[in-house]
TORMARPA-153682 format. One record per residue: x, y, z of N, C-alpha, C in turn. Coordinates in nm, 3 decimals. Layout:
BEGIN
{n_px->X; n_py->Y; n_pz->Z; ca_px->X; ca_py->Y; ca_pz->Z; c_px->X; c_py->Y; c_pz->Z} .
...
! end
This chain:
BEGIN
{n_px->11.084; n_py->10.084; n_pz->8.143; ca_px->11.034; ca_py->10.032; ca_pz->8.263; c_px->10.921; c_py->9.931; c_pz->8.246} .
{n_px->10.916; n_py->9.826; n_pz->8.317; ca_px->10.809; ca_py->9.730; ca_pz->8.297; c_px->10.666; c_py->9.786; c_pz->8.349} .
{n_px->10.571; n_py->9.751; n_pz->8.276; ca_px->10.434; ca_py->9.802; ca_pz->8.308; c_px->10.367; c_py->9.678; c_pz->8.387} .
{n_px->10.403; n_py->9.673; n_pz->8.515; ca_px->10.352; ca_py->9.559; ca_pz->8.601; c_px->10.201; c_py->9.588; c_pz->8.651} .
{n_px->10.132; n_py->9.467; n_pz->8.639; ca_px->9.983; ca_py->9.478; ca_pz->8.669; c_px->9.942; c_py->9.351; c_pz->8.727} .
{n_px->9.832; n_py->9.357; n_pz->8.818; ca_px->9.771; ca_py->9.241; ca_pz->8.873; c_px->9.684; c_py->9.187; c_pz->8.760} .
{n_px->9.634; n_py->9.071; n_pz->8.772; ca_px->9.551; ca_py->9.007; ca_pz->8.674; c_px->9.431; c_py->9.077; c_pz->8.631} .
{n_px->9.356; n_py->9.134; n_pz->8.721; ca_px->9.236; ca_py->9.216; ca_pz->8.691; c_px->9.275; c_py->9.341; c_pz->8.600} .
{n_px->9.387; n_py->9.402; n_pz->8.625; ca_px->9.435; ca_py->9.519; ca_pz->8.554; c_px->9.475; c_py->9.474; c_pz->8.411} .
{n_px->9.540; n_py->9.358; n_pz->8.405; ca_px->9.576; ca_py->9.312; ca_pz->8.270; c_px->9.457; c_py->9.286; c_pz->8.182} .
{n_px->9.362; n_py->9.219; n_pz->8.230; ca_px->9.232; ca_py->9.192; ca_pz->8.167; c_px->9.172; c_py->9.318; c_pz->8.123} .
{n_px->9.171; n_py->9.410; n_pz->8.214; ca_px->9.106; ca_py->9.551; ca_pz->8.192; c_px->9.173; c_py->9.626; c_pz->8.078} .
{n_px->9.306; n_py->9.619; n_pz->8.071; ca_px->9.376; ca_py->9.687; ca_pz->7.965; c_px->9.348; c_py->9.607; c_pz->7.837} .
{n_px->9.358; n_py->9.475; n_pz->7.831; ca_px->9.336; ca_py->9.405; ca_pz->7.708; c_px->9.192; c_py->9.431; c_pz->7.653} .
{n_px->9.099; n_py->9.427; n_pz->7.741; ca_px->8.953; ca_py->9.462; ca_pz->7.712; c_px->8.930; c_py->9.597; c_pz->7.652} .
{n_px->9.008; n_py->9.697; n_pz->7.709; ca_px->9.007; ca_py->9.840; ca_pz->7.653; c_px->9.046; c_py->9.843; c_pz->7.517} .
{n_px->9.157; n_py->9.771; n_pz->7.483; ca_px->9.199; ca_py->9.763; ca_pz->7.339; c_px->9.118; c_py->9.689; c_pz->7.253} .
{n_px->9.061; n_py->9.575; n_pz->7.304; ca_px->8.974; ca_py->9.483; ca_pz->7.220; c_px->8.862; c_py->9.448; c_pz->7.308} .
{n_px->8.748; n_py->9.516; n_pz->7.295; ca_px->8.626; ca_py->9.488; ca_pz->7.374; c_px->8.569; c_py->9.343; c_pz->7.354} .
{n_px->8.601; n_py->9.289; n_pz->7.247; ca_px->8.547; ca_py->9.147; ca_pz->7.207; c_px->8.647; c_py->9.040; c_pz->7.251} .
{n_px->8.751; n_py->9.069; n_pz->7.331; ca_px->8.847; ca_py->8.966; ca_pz->7.367; c_px->8.780; c_py->8.854; c_pz->7.463} .
{n_px->8.828; n_py->8.744; n_pz->7.436; ca_px->8.788; ca_py->8.623; ca_pz->7.514; c_px->8.893; c_py->8.584; c_pz->7.608} .
{n_px->9.002; n_py->8.653; n_pz->7.622; ca_px->9.105; ca_py->8.609; ca_pz->7.709; c_px->9.059; c_py->8.656; c_pz->7.857} .
{n_px->9.063; n_py->8.551; n_pz->7.951; ca_px->9.020; ca_py->8.580; ca_pz->8.077; c_px->9.119; c_py->8.572; c_pz->8.185} .
{n_px->9.080; n_py->8.613; n_pz->8.312; ca_px->9.184; ca_py->8.600; ca_pz->8.422; c_px->9.225; c_py->8.453; c_pz->8.442} .
{n_px->9.135; n_py->8.365; n_pz->8.430; ca_px->9.166; ca_py->8.222; ca_pz->8.454; c_px->9.274; c_py->8.171; c_pz->8.346} .
{n_px->9.259; n_py->8.226; n_pz->8.224; ca_px->9.357; ca_py->8.186; ca_pz->8.112; c_px->9.497; c_py->8.241; c_pz->8.143} .
{n_px->9.495; n_py->8.367; n_pz->8.191; ca_px->9.618; ca_py->8.435; ca_pz->8.238; c_px->9.684; c_py->8.354; c_pz->8.348} .
{n_px->9.614; n_py->8.327; n_pz->8.448; ca_px->9.663; ca_py->8.253; ca_pz->8.561; c_px->9.718; c_py->8.115; c_pz->8.523} .
{n_px->9.639; n_py->8.053; n_pz->8.430; ca_px->9.690; ca_py->7.913; ca_pz->8.382; c_px->9.817; c_py->7.921; c_pz->8.311} .
{n_px->9.834; n_py->8.031; n_pz->8.229; ca_px->9.955; ca_py->8.044; ca_pz->8.147; c_px->10.069; c_py->8.069; c_pz->8.246} .
{n_px->10.044; n_py->8.146; n_pz->8.352; ca_px->10.157; ca_py->8.182; ca_pz->8.443; c_px->10.190; c_py->8.048; c_pz->8.533} .
{n_px->10.088; n_py->7.976; n_pz->8.569; ca_px->10.129; ca_py->7.858; ca_pz->8.643; c_px->10.207; c_py->7.759; c_pz->8.566} .
{n_px->10.165; n_py->7.757; n_pz->8.427; ca_px->10.240; ca_py->7.655; ca_pz->8.340; c_px->10.373; c_py->7.703; c_pz->8.305} .
{n_px->10.410; n_py->7.831; n_pz->8.344; ca_px->10.545; ca_py->7.879; ca_pz->8.313; c_px->10.543; c_py->7.949; c_pz->8.172} .
{n_px->10.434; n_py->7.977; n_pz->8.104; ca_px->10.449; ca_py->8.033; ca_pz->7.972; c_px->10.451; c_py->8.183; c_pz->7.975} .
{n_px->10.392; n_py->8.248; n_pz->8.077; ca_px->10.403; ca_py->8.390; ca_pz->8.102; c_px->10.469; c_py->8.410; c_pz->8.233} .
{n_px->10.586; n_py->8.485; n_pz->8.252; ca_px->10.640; ca_py->8.503; ca_pz->8.380; c_px->10.554; c_py->8.604; c_pz->8.467} .
{n_px->10.573; n_py->8.597; n_pz->8.595; ca_px->10.519; ca_py->8.680; ca_pz->8.684; c_px->10.602; c_py->8.704; c_pz->8.810} .
{n_px->10.577; n_py->8.802; n_pz->8.883; ca_px->10.648; ca_py->8.837; ca_pz->9.011; c_px->10.545; c_py->8.824; c_pz->9.123} .
{n_px->10.577; n_py->8.744; n_pz->9.218; ca_px->10.491; ca_py->8.731; ca_pz->9.345; c_px->10.522; c_py->8.838; c_pz->9.445} .
{n_px->10.427; n_py->8.915; n_pz->9.479; ca_px->10.436; ca_py->9.017; ca_pz->9.583; c_px->10.330; c_py->8.992; c_pz->9.682} .
{n_px->10.375; n_py->8.928; n_pz->9.787; ca_px->10.280; ca_py->8.893; ca_pz->9.888; c_px->10.185; c_py->8.781; c_pz->9.835} .
{n_px->10.063; n_py->8.803; n_pz->9.830; ca_px->9.970; ca_py->8.698; ca_pz->9.778; c_px->9.930; c_py->8.720; c_pz->9.628} .
{n_px->9.980; n_py->8.835; n_pz->9.581; ca_px->9.951; ca_py->8.879; ca_pz->9.436; c_px->10.052; c_py->8.841; c_pz->9.339} .
{n_px->10.007; n_py->8.830; n_pz->9.216; ca_px->10.102; ca_py->8.798; ca_pz->9.109; c_px->10.111; c_py->8.930; c_pz->9.028} .
{n_px->10.218; n_py->8.970; n_pz->8.987; ca_px->10.219; ca_py->9.097; ca_pz->8.898; c_px->10.280; c_py->9.040; c_pz->8.772} .
{n_px->10.210; n_py->9.088; n_pz->8.664; ca_px->10.247; ca_py->9.058; ca_pz->8.529; c_px->10.296; c_py->9.182; c_pz->8.450} .
{n_px->10.392; n_py->9.155; n_pz->8.370; ca_px->10.442; ca_py->9.256; ca_pz->8.277; c_px->10.356; c_py->9.261; c_pz->8.163} .
{n_px->10.272; n_py->9.370; n_pz->8.154; ca_px->10.165; ca_py->9.385; ca_pz->8.044; c_px->10.222; c_py->9.369; c_pz->7.901} .
{n_px->10.341; n_py->9.424; n_pz->7.889; ca_px->10.410; ca_py->9.420; ca_pz->7.757; c_px->10.442; c_py->9.272; c_pz->7.711} .
{n_px->10.480; n_py->9.195; n_pz->7.811; ca_px->10.513; ca_py->9.058; ca_pz->7.778; c_px->10.390; c_py->8.977; c_pz->7.745} .
{n_px->10.282; n_py->9.007; n_pz->7.821; ca_px->10.144; ca_py->8.938; ca_pz->7.798; c_px->10.108; c_py->8.965; c_pz->7.662} .
{n_px->10.119; n_py->9.099; n_pz->7.622; ca_px->10.079; ca_py->9.137; ca_pz->7.483; c_px->10.163; c_py->9.068; c_pz->7.379} .
{n_px->10.296; n_py->9.064; n_pz->7.400; ca_px->10.381; ca_py->8.995; ca_pz->7.314; c_px->10.349; c_py->8.849; c_pz->7.294} .
{n_px->10.318; n_py->8.784; n_pz->7.416; ca_px->10.276; ca_py->8.644; ca_pz->7.413; c_px->10.155; c_py->8.627; c_pz->7.327} .
{n_px->10.053; n_py->8.707; n_pz->7.351; ca_px->9.927; ca_py->8.690; ca_pz->7.273; c_px->9.952; c_py->8.712; c_pz->7.133} .
{n_px->10.046; n_py->8.797; n_pz->7.091; ca_px->10.085; ca_py->8.826; ca_pz->6.954; c_px->10.167; c_py->8.717; c_pz->6.890} .
{n_px->10.218; n_py->8.631; n_pz->6.976; ca_px->10.309; ca_py->8.509; ca_pz->6.928; c_px->10.456; c_py->8.566; c_pz->6.911} .
{n_px->10.487; n_py->8.677; n_pz->6.986; ca_px->10.623; ca_py->8.722; ca_pz->6.973; c_px->10.707; c_py->8.694; c_pz->7.088} .
{n_px->10.655; n_py->8.627; n_pz->7.197; ca_px->10.729; ca_py->8.584; ca_pz->7.303; c_px->10.720; c_py->8.452; c_pz->7.339} .
{n_px->10.830; n_py->8.392; n_pz->7.366; ca_px->10.845; ca_py->8.239; ca_pz->7.397; c_px->10.912; c_py->8.239; c_pz->7.542} .
{n_px->10.835; n_py->8.168; n_pz->7.629; ca_px->10.896; ca_py->8.161; ca_pz->7.768; c_px->11.037; c_py->8.089; c_pz->7.761} .
{n_px->11.129; n_py->8.144; n_pz->7.850; ca_px->11.246; ca_py->8.081; ca_pz->7.873; c_px->11.245; c_py->7.958; c_pz->7.966} .
{n_px->11.293; n_py->7.849; n_pz->7.932; ca_px->11.294; ca_py->7.735; ca_pz->8.024; c_px->11.364; c_py->7.768; c_pz->8.170} .
{n_px->11.292; n_py->7.712; n_pz->8.267; ca_px->11.333; ca_py->7.731; ca_pz->8.401; c_px->11.442; c_py->7.622; c_pz->8.433} .
{n_px->11.539; n_py->7.668; n_pz->8.499; ca_px->11.660; ca_py->7.580; ca_pz->8.531; c_px->11.614; c_py->7.488; c_pz->8.646} .
{n_px->11.637; n_py->7.372; n_pz->8.625; ca_px->11.602; ca_py->7.265; ca_pz->8.728; c_px->11.716; c_py->7.261; c_pz->8.828} .
{n_px->11.678; n_py->7.259; n_pz->8.955; ca_px->11.764; ca_py->7.243; ca_pz->9.062; c_px->11.828; c_py->7.097; c_pz->9.060} .
{n_px->11.953; n_py->7.102; n_pz->9.078; ca_px->12.030; ca_py->6.966; ca_pz->9.080; c_px->12.011; c_py->6.895; c_pz->9.208} .
{n_px->11.969; n_py->6.959; n_pz->9.319; ca_px->11.958; ca_py->6.890; ca_pz->9.442; c_px->11.807; c_py->6.856; c_pz->9.467} .
{n_px->11.724; n_py->6.873; n_pz->9.385; ca_px->11.577; ca_py->6.846; ca_pz->9.400; c_px->11.568; c_py->6.684; c_pz->9.404} .
{n_px->11.492; n_py->6.644; n_pz->9.504; ca_px->11.459; ca_py->6.499; ca_pz->9.530; c_px->11.570; c_py->6.422; c_pz->9.574} .
{n_px->11.679; n_py->6.484; n_pz->9.620; ca_px->11.787; ca_py->6.408; ca_pz->9.685; c_px->11.774; c_py->6.409; c_pz->9.839} .
{n_px->11.823; n_py->6.311; n_pz->9.902; ca_px->11.830; ca_py->6.323; ca_pz->10.051; c_px->11.953; c_py->6.387; c_pz->10.086} .
{n_px->11.943; n_py->6.481; n_pz->10.193; ca_px->12.053; ca_py->6.560; ca_pz->10.224; c_px->12.076; c_py->6.536; c_pz->10.383} .
{n_px->12.200; n_py->6.548; n_pz->10.418; ca_px->12.240; ca_py->6.529; ca_pz->10.556; c_px->12.194; c_py->6.650; c_pz->10.644} .
{n_px->12.134; n_py->6.619; n_pz->10.761; ca_px->12.097; ca_py->6.735; ca_pz->10.845; c_px->12.209; c_py->6.752; c_pz->10.955} .
{n_px->12.240; n_py->6.864; n_pz->10.985; ca_px->12.342; ca_py->6.896; ca_pz->11.086; c_px->12.266; c_py->6.940; c_pz->11.205} .
{n_px->12.309; n_py->6.906; n_pz->11.326; ca_px->12.239; ca_py->6.957; ca_pz->11.443; c_px->12.276; c_py->6.897; c_pz->11.568} .
! end
């Protein structure tokens, strides 16, 4: 089962393992927005899989490319 955490909890867990870490909430959010770390949006919060974040930081996880929509940017007919 995935260990899903909000950004503050991810940073707290990483800091508990390494008190000298310089990895911040801002860095985590930036990686998520850039698609390098996956997240699940629940309401206004983002949930991160703690195991995937740790793998990413260890260099063991590479983000999967997001499939581009084929209809993006095209004009579509409206029915009504």
